[in-house]
N, C-alpha and C positions, 0 to 999 in steps of 0.2 A: 411414129407417124400418127397424126391426129385424125380420127375418123370424122368425116363430115356429118354434122348433126342433121337428122331427118325430122320430119313432122309426121306423126301418126294420128289419124282421126279414127276413133274407135266407134264401132256400131254397138248398139245395146246388147245384141246377142253375144258379143265377145265377153262383156262383163258378166252376163248371166252364166255363160259357159265356164268362166274362170274369174271369180271375184277379185283375184290378185293380179289381173292381167296388166294393169297400169304399171306394175313393177317389173315387167318383162322386157322393157324396151331400152334398158341400159342408159346410155348418155343422151338418148334422143328425147324430143319433146312429145307429149301426148296431149291431144285436144279432145275435150268432151263437149259436143254441141248441146245447147239447151234442150233440144228435142230428145236427146238421150236421157237426160235427167227426168224429163216429163214421162218418158216411157217406163223408166225405172220406178217412178212414183206410182204409176198405174198397176204395176205388177207386184207390188210389195205385200199385198194382202193374201193370206191363205197359208196352208200348211204344206204346199207342194215344194219340191226341190228348187223349182224356179223362184218361188217367193222367198225361200230361205236364203238363196244366193243373192237375191236383190237386196234383202235387208242387210246382209253382210257387206255388200258393196256400199250401201248408204252409210253404215256405221264407219266403214273405212274412210270414205270421203269426208265425213264429218270430222273424224280424228285428224286428217291431214289439214283441213281448213283451220281447226282449232289451234294446231301447232304452228301454223304459217306465220311468218314474220313479215310485216309490212303489208302493202296493198296486194291482195290476191289477184287483182286484175292483170298483174304482171306475171302471174303464174305461181304455182306452189312447188317448191323443191321436193322432188320425190325422195323418199328415204332409201338408204343403201345399207347392205349388210356389212360393208367395209367402209370406214370413214375416208380412206384415201381414194376411193373410186368416185369419179365424177358422174353425176346423174343428171338426167334431164328435168324438165319442169312440167307440171300438170296445169293446163290452161282450160278454163271454162269459157267456151265461145258463146257470147251472149248477143252478138250483133246480128242484125237482119241480113238475110241472104241478098246479095247484090247481083250475083251472076245470073244471067238469063238462061233458062233451060229450053230445049226445043219445045215447040207448041204441043207436041203429042204427049208431053210429060206433065201431069197435073201438079200444080204448085201446092205446097202445104203438106203433102204427105211426108211421113218421117223419112222414108228412103230417099225421096227427091230432095228433101232438105239437107240430108247428109251429103248428097252429091253437090248441092250448091255451096255448102260450107267448104267442102274440099276444093272446089274451083276457086272460091274466094281466097283461101289460104295460099293456093298456088300462085295467084296473082299478087298477093301482098308479100310473098316470100319467094321471089323468082330465083333466088340463088340457092334454094334448098329443095330437096325432094319431099313432096307431100304425098302420103300414101294413105288410102282408105283401107282399114282392116275390118273385115266382116266375115261372119260364118254363113251369110246369105249368098248363095251362088248367083241368084238372079240379080241381086244388087251389084255384085262384082262384074257381071256381064254388062249391065247398063253403064257401069263406071268405065269399063274398057271401051265401050262404044262412044263415050264422050271424051276419050283420051285421058282419062284419069287412071293413075296407077292404083290398082287394088290388089290386096292379098288376103289369103285366108289366115286365120289365127292358128299358127302351127307350133306354139311353144310347148304344148303338151302332146304332140303327136308321137306315136310309138315309132321305133326304128323299123323300117321296112326290110332291111338286110339283117337277117339273124346272125350273120358272121360278125357284125359289129357289136353284138351283145357280149357281155361278160360271160365267158365260158365256165368259170369256176374251177378250172384246172389248167395246169401248165406242164408242158413236156420238158424234161431235163435233158441236157446234152449227153451224148453217149459217153463222154469222158468226165462226167460229173464227179464220180467217186475218185478218179485219178487226180483231179484238180483240187478237190475239197475234202476227201476222206480223211487225210492225216490231221487236218485241223479241226475236225468235228468231234464234239464230245457226245458220248452216248451213255444211256442208263436205262434201267427198267424200273417201272413203278406200277404196282397192282397188275402185273402180267402184261403191261404195255411197254413198248419200246419207244424211247424218245431220242432225238438228236438235237444238238445245239450247234448252229452254224453261224459264223461271223464273216461278213464280207459284203461288198457292194451289191452282190446279187440278191441278198436277202432283203434289201431295201425295196425291191420291186414286188415283193410278195405281200399278201394281206391275210388276215386271220380267216380260217376255214377254207382257204384255197387248197386244192389238191395238187400234188406233184407226182410225176410218174416217169419211169424210163421204159423203153421198149426193147431192152436187151434180153439175153437168155434168162438172167436172174432179175425178173421184173421187180421194180421197186415202186410201191405206191404208198404215199404218205399224205398227211394233212397238216397244214400250217396252224399251229395253236396260238402263237402270239409273235408279234414282231415289235422289236424295240430298237429303233435306229438301224444299225447294220447287223443286228443279231436277231435270229429267228429260231424258234423252237418248233420242231416238226415231230409228228407222231406217226408211226407205221399204222396204216389202217387195218381194220379187221377184214378178213377175206370171206365175203358172203357168197362166193362162188362154190365153196366146198359143201359137201353133203351135211356135215355135222354142224354147220353154221346157218342152216336154212332158217328163214323167218316165216313162220306159219306155213311150212311146207314149200316155200318159194326160195329158190336160189338165184343169185344174180347171174346173168348170162354174158355180161360184158363188163368192161371197166366202168362205163358210165353208170350202169345199174348198181355196181358195187359201191361207187362213190355216193350214189343217192341213198342207199340203205345205211351207209355209215352216218350220213347226216340225219336221216329220219330216226335212227336209233340212238342218237347222241342226246342225252338229257341237257347238255350245255348249249345246244343250238335250239333257239326258240322259234325261228322263222326259216322256212325252206321253200324255195321256188324251183320247180322242175319244168324245164322247157324241152320239148321234143316233138317229133312227128306222132301222128295217131298210131297206136298199137305198139309203142315202145315201152309200155309198162308203167307209166307214171302213176295212174290211179291204183293199179294192182299193187305196186310196191308200197305206196303210201298206206293203203288199206291194210296190207299185211303187217306193216310196222305198227300201225295203230292198234290192231287187234292183239298183237303180241304184248305191247306195253299196257294195254287195258285189261286183258284177261289173264295173262301169265305173270308179268312182273308187277302189275297193278300200279304202275307209275301214274296212270291216268284213270279217272273214274268213269269216263264216258267218251264216246266218239260223236262229234257233231259234224255233219256234212251238209254243205250248201253249194249252190251254183247259181249262175245268172240264168234267168228264164228267158232265153232268146229263141223264138220259134224259127225253124228252118224254112217252112213254107207259110201258108195262110194260117192266121191265128184261129184256133177252134173256139175261142171265147172263154167265158168263166168256167172254172172247174168246181164241182161240188165237194163238200166234205170239210174236214179240219185242215189246219195249216199243213200238217204232214201228208194228209191225203191229197191235197192240192199239188204238193211238190212231187208226189209219186211218179207221174208221167215223165218228169224231167230227170228222174234218177235211174234211168235204164242202165247207165254205166255202172252204178253201184250194184244193182242186182246181178249184172253179168259178171262182175269181178267177185262178188260174194259166192256165186256158183263155182267159180274156179277155185277159190280159197277153201271152201268147205269140202269140195271133192278131193283135194289133195291130201286131206287128213282123215277122211271118213270112208275110204273105199272099201275097207273091210267090215264096216258096221251095218251094211245092208241099207235098204231103202228107208226103213223107219229111222235108223240112226242118222242117216244123212238129212232127212227132213227135220228131225229134232235139233240137230246141230245148226242147220240153216236158220231155224226160228230163233234159237238161242243167240246166234251172232246178230241176227237182224234186230233183236230187242235191245242190244247194247249200242245201237247206232241211232242217233236222233237226227232227223232231217228237218232243217230249219230254212226259212225263207230269208233272203237278204233284206227284204223290205222291213223286217221287224227286228233287226239286229243292232240298230243304232243305240248306243249307250249301254249295251250289254257287257258284262264282265264275266269271263269264263275262267273258273278256277279248276285246275287239274283236269282240263278237257283237252282232247286231241281234236283240233279244228281242221277240217279239210275243205278247201274252197276249190271245187272242180271247175275247169274251163275258165280260169280267172282272167284270161286274155279278153274276155267279153265285158269285163267291168270297166266302168268309166273312172277317171281319177277321183271324182267326188264320192263314188261308191266305195272305192278302196280306202279313202280317208275316213 
């Protein structure tokens, strides 16, 4: 079934928000009115994130026009990551607005010009849906009042339902060993136990995914690699036991045990932990970082950062160095450090605990995200706290 092609008219703020927005509309056509190009031209000067995004948009549009074949007044074919996929065309709308807006709406303003262009396109393409895409709520309200279909740009929205997110683990059936045990190959290597399983079930697994059973002999493992119908899994280390504590911290449930296995694995370079407040995400991460920095010396330093988003009214500029300015935002770090150094220094007295706290604190560097662009961290354990507050551009 062929999807009916739509026409999307993009507002300037959409391109500033996501410079690659014109590639997100699949087989549909995208229109950029001349007023959008003029607004982009006015916003390109400066060192702000907005100016950088505008310059990126301009370079991208220039590249598309340079590679265009034929008359660009008929539109420029948008690139596709797969040659077999049909894509829409990018049109630069250069015509004057013909549709008359209500007398109360001033002519010539950028927002009202966008509304007029959308009305014109709806009249010239009556058989197609014409949609105005904007991050401006008030503009969308005015569009709805005029009978224009308007939508927010939602290509980069996060999932609202956490149940739809990848959980990182999968429960095995109760009869898993009865069905697959005889066909599995097992061996030990450096004190670790591995299994090789072949079958269609392995095709649905992915590397670093955890597997577990809930029977009396609980089995917990991690998928190391998948090749076609064959997967190699490794039994995880049990960090819930006393002798496997990490900086005095033991896992209290299956999820924390899986998290510590990832955080302590030198082969895993990037770990994301998702959970409710108080589930130990920062505590476990900090414990793993201290262990691998001070005990095993796998890393030379711990760097911690977070997005500076105030809960209430902003208190203004903060004095001091970069680290001193970040201090008020690092209350979670201090709270977790108190827990960690108390677990291992209870018998050392007040002086010993204070000295240990200062020693731990000196091995942790607090950095601001505003100054991390272009940095290269070698043998550093980087912790980004409250990462859900980051925008896609900051993460990039």
